[in-house]
ZAMARGU-4260 file (C-alpha; in steps of 0.2 Angstrom, whole numbers, plus 5000, padded with zeros to 4 digits):
<rodrens>
0) 4944/5153/4914 | 4948/5139/4925 | 4963/5146/4930 | 4955/5162/4937 | 4941/5150/4946
5) 4956/5140/4953 | 4964/5146/4970 | 4982/5153/4970 | 4991/5137/4975 | 4980/5126/4963
10) 4987/5122/4947 | 4977/5119/4931 | 4986/5104/4923 | 4985/5102/4904 | 5001/5093/4902
15) 4998/5076/4893 | 5007/5065/4908 | 4995/5071/4921 | 4979/5070/4910 | 4985/5053/4903
20) 4988/5046/4921 | 4971/5052/4928 | 4961/5046/4914 | 4963/5028/4920 | 4953/5022/4933
25) 4946/5003/4937 | 4933/5004/4924 | 4933/4997/4906 | 4930/5015/4899 | 4944/5027/4895
30) 4941/5046/4891 | 4956/5058/4891 | 4951/5075/4900 | 4956/5092/4893 | 4962/5098/4910
35) 4966/5091/4926 | 4963/5101/4943 | 4965/5096/4962 | 4955/5109/4971 | 4959/5112/4989
40) 4942/5116/4996 | 4923/5117/4993 | 4922/5134/4987 | 4935/5131/4974 | 4925/5117/4968
45) 4910/5128/4966 | 4920/5141/4957 | 4926/5129/4945 | 4909/5121/4943 | 4903/5138/4937
50) 4918/5141/4926 | 4916/5125/4917 | 4897/5127/4914 | 4900/5144/4908 | 4913/5137/4895
55) 4902/5124/4890 | 4915/5111/4895 | 4909/5095/4905 | 4915/5093/4923 | 4919/5077/4931
60) 4923/5072/4950 | 4935/5059/4954 | 4942/5052/4970 | 4949/5035/4972 | 4946/5029/4954
65) 4940/5012/4960 | 4923/5013/4952 | 4919/5000/4939 | 4905/5006/4928 | 4914/5023/4920
70) 4908/5036/4930 | 4924/5044/4934 | 4930/5048/4917 | 4927/5063/4905 | 4935/5071/4890
75) 4931/5089/4899 | 4938/5095/4915 | 4942/5081/4929 | 4942/5086/4946 | 4954/5075/4959
80) 4945/5077/4974 | 4955/5064/4983 | 4971/5074/4986 | 4965/5088/4998 | 4950/5081/5005
85) 4955/5068/5017 | 4949/5074/5034 | 4940/5061/5045 | 4932/5069/5062 | 4926/5055/5074
90) 4909/5061/5084 | 4899/5056/5099 | 4913/5042/5105 | 4912/5034/5087 | 4893/5034/5086
95) 4895/5046/5071 | 4909/5051/5060 | 4910/5066/5048 | 4922/5062/5033 | 4928/5071/5017
100) 4928/5062/5000 | 4946/5058/4999 | 4948/5047/5014 | 4947/5027/5011 | 4934/5016/5020
105) 4949/5008/5029 | 4956/5025/5035 | 4939/5029/5042 | 4937/5012/5050 | 4954/5013/5058
110) 4949/5029/5067 | 4933/5021/5073 | 4941/5005/5078 | 4946/5011/5096 | 4928/5015/5100
115) 4922/4998/5094 | 4912/5005/5079 | 4913/5003/5060 | 4906/5010/5044 | 4889/5001/5038
120) 4896/4999/5021 | 4910/4985/5018 | 4915/4985/5000 | 4928/4973/4996 | 4939/4987/4989
125) 4939/4996/5007 | 4958/4997/5006 | 4957/5010/4991 | 4939/5015/4988 | 4935/5033/4994
130) 4921/5040/5004 | 4917/5051/4989 | 4914/5036/4978 | 4906/5027/4992 | 4892/5040/4993
135) 4892/5043/4974 | 4888/5025/4971 | 4879/5020/4987 | 4890/5007/4991 | 4886/4992/5001
140) 4896/4976/5002 | 4898/4958/5009 | 4888/4959/5025 | 4879/4976/5026 | 4864/4971/5013
145) 4852/4985/5011 | 4850/4989/5030 | 4866/4996/5033 | 4872/5002/5016 | 4877/5021/5012
150) 4860/5026/5009 | 4853/5019/5025 | 4867/5026/5037 | 4869/5043/5030 | 4864/5055/5042
155) 4869/5072/5032 | 4880/5080/5020 | 4889/5095/5014 | 4887/5097/4996 | 4892/5110/4983
160) 4878/5112/4969 | 4882/5116/4951 | 4878/5133/4953 | 4891/5135/4968 | 4880/5136/4982
165) 4886/5126/4996 | 4872/5116/5007 | 4874/5109/5024 | 4859/5097/5025 | 4861/5096/5044
170) 4861/5114/5048 | 4844/5119/5057 | 4840/5133/5044 | 4845/5121/5029 | 4827/5120/5022
175) 4825/5140/5023 | 4841/5142/5015 | 4839/5130/5000 | 4822/5138/4998 | 4831/5155/4997
180) 4846/5152/4987 | 4840/5138/4976 | 4820/5142/4976 | 4818/5132/4959 | 4827/5117/4965
185) 4818/5117/4980 | 4801/5118/4972 | 4805/5105/4959 | 4810/5093/4972 | 4794/5095/4981
190) 4784/5093/4966 | 4794/5076/4961 | 4790/5070/4978 | 4772/5073/4975 | 4773/5066/4958
195) 4780/5049/4964 | 4770/5047/4979 | 4753/5050/4970 | 4757/5037/4958 | 4753/5019/4964
200) 4762/5012/4951 | 4778/5022/4954 | 4777/5019/4972 | 4776/4999/4970 | 4791/5000/4957
205) 4803/5009/4969 | 4797/4999/4984 | 4801/4983/4974 | 4817/4988/4966 | 4824/4996/4982
210) 4820/4981/4994 | 4835/4972/4985 | 4853/4980/4982 | 4849/4992/4968 | 4862/5007/4962
215) 4853/5008/4945 | 4847/5026/4942 | 4844/5039/4954 | 4839/5035/4972 | 4821/5040/4969
220) 4817/5031/4984 | 4821/5046/4994 | 4805/5053/4989 | 4795/5039/4998 | 4808/5038/5013
225) 4810/5057/5018 | 4798/5073/5018 | 4810/5088/5019 | 4819/5094/5005 | 4836/5093/5013
230) 4834/5076/5017 | 4827/5071/5000 | 4842/5081/4993 | 4854/5071/5003 | 4848/5055/4999
235) 4846/5059/4980 | 4864/5063/4980 | 4869/5045/4987 | 4871/5036/4971 | 4871/5050/4960
240) 4888/5048/4953 | 4895/5065/4953 | 4880/5070/4941 | 4871/5081/4953 | 4883/5090/4965
245) 4899/5088/4975 | 4899/5079/4991 | 4912/5089/5002 | 4909/5079/5017 | 4896/5066/5023
250) 4891/5062/5040 | 4887/5044/5044 | 4879/5034/5059 | 4891/5020/5063 | 4887/5002/5067
255) 4895/4991/5081 | 4909/4980/5076 | 4905/4962/5079 | 4921/4955/5083 | 4916/4937/5086
260) 4916/4927/5070 | 4915/4909/5064 | 4918/4905/5046 | 4918/4890/5034 | 4920/4887/5015
265) 4905/4876/5009 | 4909/4867/4994 | 4895/4862/4983 | 4895/4849/4967 | 4891/4864/4956
270) 4885/4883/4955 | 4866/4878/4954 | 4868/4867/4970 | 4876/4881/4979 | 4863/4893/4974
275) 4848/4882/4978 | 4855/4881/4997 | 4854/4900/4998 | 4837/4901/5005 | 4841/4888/5019
280) 4857/4896/5024 | 4850/4915/5024 | 4837/4908/5036 | 4851/4903/5048 | 4855/4921/5050
285) 4872/4921/5041 | 4881/4938/5041 | 4889/4934/5023 | 4887/4922/5010 | 4901/4924/4997
290) 4898/4914/4980 | 4913/4909/4970 | 4911/4898/4954 | 4924/4885/4948 | 4934/4897/4938
295) 4935/4908/4954 | 4941/4893/4963 | 4954/4888/4951 | 4962/4906/4951 | 4961/4905/4970
300) 4971/4890/4972 | 4986/4901/4963 | 4987/4914/4977 | 5002/4913/4986 | 4993/4911/5002
305) 4979/4902/4995 | 4967/4894/5009 | 4971/4877/5013 | 4953/4871/5009 | 4955/4879/4992
310) 4972/4871/4988 | 4965/4855/4993 | 4951/4855/4979 | 4952/4846/4962 | 4942/4859/4954
315) 4930/4853/4941 | 4912/4861/4941 | 4911/4864/4959 | 4906/4881/4967 | 4908/4888/4985
320) 4900/4898/4997 | 4911/4908/5010 | 4899/4907/5025 | 4902/4918/5040 | 4892/4921/5056
325) 4896/4937/5066 | 4891/4942/5084 | 4896/4954/5097 | 4902/4941/5110 | 4908/4923/5110
330) 4893/4918/5118 | 4880/4926/5106 | 4891/4918/5091 | 4889/4900/5100 | 4872/4902/5102
335) 4869/4907/5083 | 4880/4893/5077 | 4871/4880/5088 | 4855/4885/5080 | 4863/4885/5063
340) 4870/4867/5065 | 4854/4857/5060 | 4853/4867/5043 | 4871/4865/5040 | 4871/4846/5043
345) 4856/4845/5030 | 4866/4852/5016 | 4872/4835/5011 | 4889/4841/5006 | 4904/4829/5002
350) 4912/4833/5020 | 4904/4840/5037 | 4904/4859/5038 | 4917/4864/5050 | 4915/4881/5057
355) 4931/4890/5064 | 4934/4905/5073 | 4952/4904/5070 | 4960/4920/5062 | 4973/4910/5053
360) 4958/4901/5044 | 4947/4916/5041 | 4961/4928/5036 | 4966/4920/5020 | 4948/4915/5014
365) 4943/4935/5015 | 4960/4938/5006 | 4955/4926/4992 | 4937/4934/4991 | 4941/4952/4992
370) 4955/4950/4979 | 4944/4939/4968 | 4939/4950/4955 | 4956/4958/4951 | 4965/4941/4953
375) 4953/4934/4940 | 4955/4949/4929 | 4973/4948/4932 | 4973/4930/4924 | 4965/4935/4908
380) 4974/4934/4891 | 4988/4947/4888 | 4979/4962/4877 | 4961/4959/4883 | 4950/4970/4892
385) 4941/4965/4909 | 4923/4970/4910 | 4914/4967/4926 | 4895/4967/4928 | 4884/4965/4943
390) 4866/4962/4946 | 4854/4958/4959 | 4839/4947/4958 | 4828/4939/4971 | 4837/4926/4981
395) 4825/4912/4976 | 4828/4916/4958 | 4847/4917/4958 | 4850/4898/4954 | 4841/4899/4939
400) 4848/4917/4934 | 4866/4910/4935 | 4862/4894/4926 | 4854/4905/4912 | 4870/4917/4912
405) 4881/4902/4909 | 4871/4898/4894 | 4874/4916/4888 | 4892/4914/4891 | 4892/4899/4879
410) 4881/4907/4867 | 4891/4922/4864 | 4908/4913/4866 | 4914/4920/4882 | 4924/4905/4888
415) 4934/4913/4902 | 4918/4921/4910 | 4917/4919/4930 | 4903/4922/4942 | 4905/4927/4961
420) 4897/4939/4973 | 4886/4942/4988 | 4874/4928/4986 | 4865/4932/5003 | 4858/4948/4994
425) 4855/4938/4977 | 4869/4949/4971 | 4882/4942/4959 | 4896/4948/4949 | 4901/4941/4932
430) 4916/4946/4921 | 4919/4946/4903 | 4936/4946/4894 | 4938/4951/4876 | 4946/4965/4865
435) 4929/4974/4863 | 4938/4981/4847 | 4931/4973/4831 | 4915/4973/4823 | 4912/4955/4828
440) 4918/4958/4846 | 4906/4973/4848 | 4891/4963/4841 | 4894/4949/4852 | 4895/4960/4867
445) 4879/4970/4861 | 4870/4954/4859 | 4875/4947/4876 | 4871/4962/4885 | 4853/4964/4877
450) 4850/4946/4881 | 4857/4949/4899 | 4846/4963/4902 | 4830/4954/4897 | 4836/4940/4908
455) 4838/4950/4924 | 4823/4962/4922 | 4812/4947/4917 | 4815/4939/4934 | 4812/4955/4944
460) 4830/4960/4946 | 4840/4976/4945 | 4855/4978/4932 | 4865/4987/4945 | 4867/4981/4962
465) 4881/4991/4969 | 4893/4997/4956 | 4883/5012/4950 | 4874/5014/4933 | 4890/5024/4925
470) 4891/5024/4907 | 4889/5004/4905 | 4871/5004/4911 | 4864/5021/4908 | 4856/5017/4891
475) 4844/5004/4900 | 4838/5013/4914 | 4822/5018/4907 | 4819/4999/4902 | 4821/4995/4921
480) 4811/5008/4928 | 4798/5012/4914 | 4795/5029/4906 | 4786/5039/4921 | 4800/5035/4934
485) 4813/5038/4920 | 4805/5055/4917 | 4806/5058/4936 | 4825/5054/4935 | 4827/5066/4921
490) 4817/5079/4931 | 4830/5077/4945 | 4845/5079/4933 | 4836/5095/4926 | 4833/5101/4943
495) 4851/5101/4949 | 4860/5103/4933 | 4850/5113/4921 | 4864/5115/4909 | 4869/5097/4909
500) 4888/5099/4911 | 4890/5089/4927 | 4896/5072/4923 | 4886/5072/4907 | 4882/5054/4899
505) 4883/5045/4917 | 4866/5038/4925 | 4856/5048/4911 | 4859/5047/4893 | 4851/5049/4876
510) 4864/5038/4868 | 4857/5021/4867 | 4875/5014/4863 | 4885/5023/4877 | 4890/5007/4884
515) 4898/5002/4867 | 4909/5019/4866 | 4926/5023/4874 | 4930/5005/4879 | 4948/5004/4886
520) 4959/4993/4874 | 4974/4985/4882 | 4990/4984/4872 | 5003/4970/4876 | 5018/4979/4885
525) 5027/4968/4897 | 5022/4955/4911 | 5020/4968/4925 | 5010/4979/4915 | 4999/4965/4906
530) 4992/4958/4922 | 4987/4975/4930 | 4968/4978/4930 | 4971/4997/4935 | 4960/4993/4952
535) 4969/5006/4961 | 4972/4995/4977 | 4990/4999/4976 | 4988/5018/4977 | 4985/5021/4996
540) 5001/5014/5000 | 5011/5023/4988 | 5024/5037/4995 | 5023/5047/4978 | 5004/5046/4976
545) 5002/5065/4981 | 5018/5071/4972 | 5019/5062/4954 | 5013/5045/4951 | 5005/5029/4958
550) 5009/5012/4952 | 4993/5010/4943 | 4998/5026/4933 | 5015/5021/4931 | 5007/5005/4922
555) 4994/5015/4914 | 5006/5027/4907 | 5016/5013/4900 | 5002/5007/4890 | 4997/5024/4883
560) 5015/5026/4876 | 5014/5008/4868 | 4997/5014/4862 | 5004/5031/4855 | 5019/5021/4845
565) 5006/5009/4838 | 4994/5023/4832 | 5010/5032/4825 | 5009/5046/4837 | 5029/5047/4841
570) 5026/5064/4848 | 5015/5060/4862 | 5025/5044/4865 | 5041/5054/4866 | 5033/5068/4877
575) 5025/5056/4889 | 5043/5046/4891 | 5052/5062/4893 | 5040/5067/4908 | 5039/5048/4914
580) 5059/5049/4919 | 5055/5060/4933 | 5037/5057/4938 | 5038/5038/4934 | 5056/5033/4938
585) 5065/5044/4949 | 5052/5048/4961 | 5047/5030/4963 | 5053/5023/4980 | 5054/5006/4974
590) 5049/5001/4991 | 5038/4986/4986 | 5024/4990/4997 | 5012/4991/4980 | 5016/4972/4979
595) 5008/4969/4995 | 4993/4978/4993 | 4990/4972/4974 | 4979/4957/4973 | 4989/4949/4959
600) 5006/4954/4968 | 5013/4966/4954 | 5028/4975/4962 | 5029/4991/4951 | 5046/4994/4960
605) 5052/4979/4951 | 5048/4987/4934 | 5056/5003/4939 | 5071/4995/4944 | 5071/4987/4927
610) 5069/5004/4919 | 5082/5013/4929 | 5095/4997/4922 | 5089/5002/4904 | 5089/5021/4905
615) 5103/5025/4919 | 5118/5034/4913 | 5134/5023/4909 | 5146/5033/4920 | 5135/5032/4935
620) 5133/5013/4933 | 5150/5010/4931 | 5155/5021/4947 | 5143/5011/4957 | 5149/4994/4950
625) 5166/5000/4955 | 5161/5004/4971 | 5155/4987/4975 | 5172/4980/4972 | 5179/4993/4985
630) 5165/4994/4997 | 5176/4997/5013 | 5184/5012/5005 | 5168/5019/4999 | 5159/5017/5015
635) 5175/5025/5024 | 5175/5040/5012 | 5156/5042/5015 | 5159/5042/5033 | 5172/5055/5033
640) 5162/5066/5022 | 5148/5066/5034 | 5160/5069/5047 | 5167/5085/5038 | 5150/5092/5034
645) 5144/5089/5052 | 5159/5099/5059 | 5157/5114/5048 | 5153/5130/5057 | 5135/5136/5053
650) 5140/5152/5043 | 5149/5140/5030 | 5134/5129/5028 | 5126/5141/5015 | 5141/5139/5004
655) 5141/5121/5006 | 5123/5121/5000 | 5126/5132/4986 | 5140/5122/4979 | 5130/5106/4982
660) 5114/5113/4972 | 5126/5118/4957 | 5133/5099/4957 | 5115/5094/4956 | 5111/5105/4942
665) 5126/5101/4931 | 5126/5081/4935 | 5108/5079/4939 | 5097/5079/4953 | 5095/5060/4952
670) 5115/5058/4953 | 5120/5070/4966 | 5112/5069/4984 | 5107/5086/4992 | 5115/5088/5009
675) 5104/5095/5023 | 5110/5101/5040 | 5100/5088/5050 | 5110/5074/5042 | 5122/5067/5056
680) 5141/5064/5056 | 5148/5048/5051 | 5148/5031/5061 | 5159/5019/5066 | 5167/5004/5058
685) 5157/4988/5059 | 5173/4976/5062 | 5174/4966/5079 | 5186/4954/5086 | 5181/4935/5084
690) 5171/4930/5099 | 5178/4920/5113 | 5164/4906/5114 | 5154/4897/5102 | 5143/4909/5092
695) 5125/4907/5092 | 5122/4918/5077 | 5131/4927/5063 | 5128/4948/5065 | 5130/4958/5049
700) 5128/4976/5055 | 5121/4987/5041 | 5134/4997/5032 | 5122/5012/5033 | 5126/5014/5051
705) 5145/5017/5046 | 5139/5031/5033 | 5127/5039/5045 | 5131/5039/5063 | 5118/5038/5078
710) 5109/5053/5082 | 5113/5049/5100 | 5123/5037/5110 | 5135/5023/5102 | 5122/5016/5088
715) 5112/5001/5085 | 5128/4989/5083 | 5133/4993/5100 | 5115/4991/5107 | 5112/4975/5099
720) 5128/4968/5106 | 5124/4974/5123 | 5106/4966/5123 | 5112/4951/5117 | 5127/4950/5129
725) 5115/4953/5143 | 5105/4938/5137 | 5120/4926/5136 | 5119/4926/5116 | 5136/4926/5107
730) 5137/4935/5090 | 5151/4932/5076 | 5154/4948/5065 | 5164/4941/5049 | 5180/4950/5048
735) 5176/4954/5031 | 5161/4964/5036 | 5167/4981/5032 | 5168/4976/5013 | 5150/4970/5013
740) 5133/4975/5009 | 5116/4968/5006 | 5116/4973/4988 | 5100/4985/4990 | 5110/5001/4984
745) 5113/4992/4967 | 5096/4984/4965 | 5087/4999/4969 | 5097/5010/4956 | 5096/4995/4943
750) 5114/4993/4942 | 5115/4974/4938 | 5133/4972/4937 | 5137/4980/4954 | 5124/4969/4962
755) 5131/4953/4955 | 5149/4959/4961 | 5142/4962/4978 | 5133/4946/4978 | 5149/4935/4973
760) 5158/4944/4988 | 5145/4941/5000 | 5138/4924/4998 | 5155/4915/5002 | 5158/4925/5018
765) 5141/4920/5023 | 5143/4903/5018 | 5159/4900/5029 | 5152/4911/5044 | 5136/4901/5046
770) 5145/4885/5044 | 5134/4881/5027 | 5119/4888/5036 | 5119/4881/5053 | 5119/4897/5061
775) 5107/4912/5057 | 5110/4928/5050 | 5106/4944/5060 | 5105/4961/5052 | 5100/4977/5061
780) 5091/4987/5047 | 5075/4981/5041 | 5079/4986/5022 | 5095/4977/5024 | 5088/4961/5031
785) 5077/4961/5016 | 5091/4964/5004 | 5101/4949/5011 | 5085/4937/5009 | 5084/4942/4991
790) 5103/4940/4989 | 5103/4923/4997 | 5087/4917/4989 | 5097/4918/4972 | 5108/4904/4978
795) 5099/4887/4978 | 5113/4879/4987 | 5114/4890/5002 | 5100/4889/5014 | 5101/4901/5028
800) 5090/4908/5040 | 5090/4928/5038 | 5082/4937/5054 | 5080/4955/5057 | 5088/4961/5073
805) 5071/4966/5080 | 5063/4949/5078 | 5079/4942/5085 | 5079/4952/5101 | 5060/4950/5103
810) 5061/4931/5103 | 5078/4928/5110 | 5081/4942/5121 | 5066/4949/5128 | 5060/4933/5137
815) 5076/4933/5148 | 5079/4953/5150 | 5080/4959/5166 | 5068/4971/5175 | 5070/4989/5168
820) 5062/5006/5168 | 5052/5011/5153 | 5048/5028/5145 | 5031/5034/5147 | 5027/5035/5128
825) 5035/5029/5112 | 5029/5033/5093 | 5035/5018/5081 | 5038/5021/5063 | 5036/5003/5054
830) 5046/5003/5038 | 5040/4996/5022 | 5053/4982/5024 | 5047/4978/5041 | 5029/4976/5034
835) 5037/4964/5021 | 5046/4954/5033 | 5032/4952/5044 | 5041/4961/5059 | 5024/4970/5065
840) 5021/4960/5081 | 5040/4959/5085 | 5042/4977/5082 | 5027/4981/5095 | 5034/4969/5107
845) 5052/4978/5107 | 5042/4995/5108 | 5033/4989/5123 | 5048/4985/5132 | 5054/5002/5129
850) 5039/5012/5134 | 5022/5010/5143 | 5012/5017/5129 | 5017/5013/5111 | 5008/5021/5096
855) 5010/5018/5077 | 5002/5033/5069 | 4986/5028/5059 | 4993/5038/5044 | 5009/5028/5044
860) 5017/5024/5028 | 5032/5022/5018 | 5044/5038/5022 | 5051/5036/5004 | 5069/5040/5010
865) 5073/5024/5001 | 5092/5023/5004 | 5098/5039/4995 | 5081/5043/4987 | 5076/5055/5000
870) 5092/5065/4997 | 5092/5064/4978 | 5072/5070/4979 | 5069/5078/4996 | 5052/5083/4989
875) 5046/5064/4988 | 5049/5061/5007 | 5041/5077/5011 | 5025/5072/5002 | 5026/5054/5008
880) 5027/5060/5026 | 5016/5074/5027 | 5001/5066/5036 | 5011/5055/5048 | 5021/5070/5053
885) 5006/5079/5057 | 5000/5065/5068 | 5017/5064/5076 | 5017/5082/5081 | 5000/5080/5089
890) 5005/5064/5099 | 5019/5072/5108 | 5029/5056/5113 | 5043/5055/5124 | 5053/5045/5110
895) 5052/5041/5092 | 5059/5025/5085 | 5061/5015/5070 | 5071/5000/5063 | 5081/5007/5048
900) 5094/5019/5049 | 5089/5029/5033 | 5070/5029/5039 | 5076/5037/5055 | 5085/5050/5045
905) 5069/5053/5034 | 5057/5054/5049 | 5068/5066/5059 | 5069/5077/5044 | 5050/5076/5041
910) 5045/5078/5060 | 5058/5087/5068 | 5059/5074/5081 | 5074/5063/5083 | 5071/5045/5077
915) 5082/5031/5083 | 5083/5013/5082 | 5071/5004/5093 | 5085/4993/5100 | 5095/5009/5105
920) 5082/5015/5116 | 5079/4997/5124 | 5097/4995/5127 | 5098/5013/5135 | 5083/5008/5147
925) 5091/4991/5152 | 5109/5001/5153 | 5099/5012/5166 | 5096/4998/5178 | 5110/4989/5188
930) 5111/4971/5185 | 5105/4966/5202 | 5091/4955/5197 | 5092/4937/5189 | 5095/4940/5171
935) 5086/4923/5166 | 5071/4929/5174 | 5056/4933/5162 | 5050/4950/5163 | 5031/4948/5165
940) 5027/4966/5167
</rodrens>
């Protein structure tokens, strides 16, 4: 039935690996779906809704998987509405924006940034959370409060009702159409509106609870705030957590960016003192007041880039508030902070409050705060589950509430608990860690929850401020709202979803113990796996996310295999491991970008490299190890092979392709690369005569330039030498260069012996060439620069600065480069290695020396060519570059560049445009100008 409802190109997946991979989200619940479908449009979603309802099977919608309350899991049909719903349309010069549910908040804000606008909601998970979840959970965040949250900034939406009806609430005839197509729903919403408005007690409760952050239950404030059925419907869907309809797109009113900021970390003696200071600080007009308790600060001190103010603390019982003022202009900010100064001076802190406008101060503070939950959870004991709650109370009651929470933590033995959150709004998060498995553990959690509910409701608070009701608080909705409003909410659910098949058990439930069921248990597996909290922050940067698995899913499946083994289900474990080889190991680019996005710095690529080392065929590893000892000959053979294939006449190429495919079928697709006609001929040897003068740097041209020649011209090595020559810089290329490599091919394939063999060969050469580290090493491929850094880091006695050629030229050559013409436009493709090396500004600087207009596509990402990975599995590069390639085609630039040869190959294949090293383009522009000007004169253009 589902297959018939799905479109021709859509697969209904029932294989174990797909179901287990998508079962995991950021919450502490785990349900295994019966089937997974990734629909391609709203009509298809409607058909699937009708089909599942007819079959009596629950259906749940899932997008980013960052929700924390259990609203994105099911044991029925799971619809992945991230993959094919990522469109973003900026309207009215950025004043409005229309977005599909699969786009992340960060992606939307990147599109709005040129217009000086941003979304109102500003959740800490903005890198990974998607608009579908933002609307479904009524997301808010750190600065928006209730005035600019999702509910308040939503203008309209397109929704697919459980019946399959598609409703555009902005359409002029929306009310008439709803009345005609859904007469019962239309009538019941009007009746519920009258029921709420006519009951003074209901009105008072709604106004009190929704004056604060509140995502508990349905947004019944819509019955007071709006008059027409389309407006009421749209705002009831905000915070409905996928239980009423599918939100196919949402249109928001945006808010102005306030670029002028001033920040400070205020450290108090304890949590109570920090909370007692809140009313006075709120009165100063603070944009944010982020609370961090002592445990938060201790965890923050372990951050690689921990703020200096946090590192300097000797943490005992202290608590801190991250204070920030925001304004449209520097002048406005100066007035705000001037007016706030008396209140800040009256705080009586151990040190004066020093507000800073320096991004270098602000950045680490916000990195700490945004990664706090995942970092604290990542520091939990192995084998335990992290459970995060969030509540809101009136600000003046927050100090006493936090003090009472601490008493409950002690009473129920939750020694590792932590409190942090958006104190300006009276909204705090607290985390419990335990196994939640034995009867005693469940009894403790039950007792704690019951007392916590009494505490929060007793001070007039809400049990869910911004994370949604989900499963975790569904049993307590009636206690918060009372029988009358809870019956209204049941009426809302019944009006939209009369058969009750859309995400049942979420928001509304008949099960008083729903919060105790399906709790995720985390088996101890391995270090990389055990620290992961499945937050999903890694997923948007993963190149295989739309093809096979994401880093979170690779880790989750390792857990599921371990759990299956422990349960004696070897058949399931074997099946998962078999399918994991391709999905988890072969199609991982091991680019390390997941580690840059992960708050606890888990680089899943390192896990995959280890698995490749353990699982790789012995003969293949032996061949690669042998190649390390004969690298000059190996690269020469590769160069010759590329020359021969490039010279083949077109009629012969199909025969070569056929033979190539047979070899892949026999020897394995992860062993034999797939040749394609756009690949270039081989390159030139790297060796150069010894320099005449004293060298300024040791130059290690990448061996990939020998195997794959340039698309045009003489290549990056000649270009680098010309540019340095024009700047009067002397380069030394070691005579042994043709036999050297950075080690990345062996590292990425998990061939440890080969890596060690190359390391033993390279280190003595670098030691001699650099005069024991006196000279820097320069490399012209960003992945190889990163590889040399890792290679040298293994030797504690050799301290050598390794610089990428792009950075070297930006800092040493550009300041003295003569005037030269520029192209009109250039598209740049940063690489994963250039990001990890911090080359962003240098790459842009060189790009601006090439062209007047330089663009980095907003949908840039790792191309996943990854050495030979894009030749072994071309489908990986095709999937990884799909969005970026579409943007590149629309830009129509004069030239296209990157800073790594294999990435240039990958992007050339993906876009049909020729990508070259940015230094090649710069050298061409300089070469086009006769050297008549003073070469030492800086270029100020």
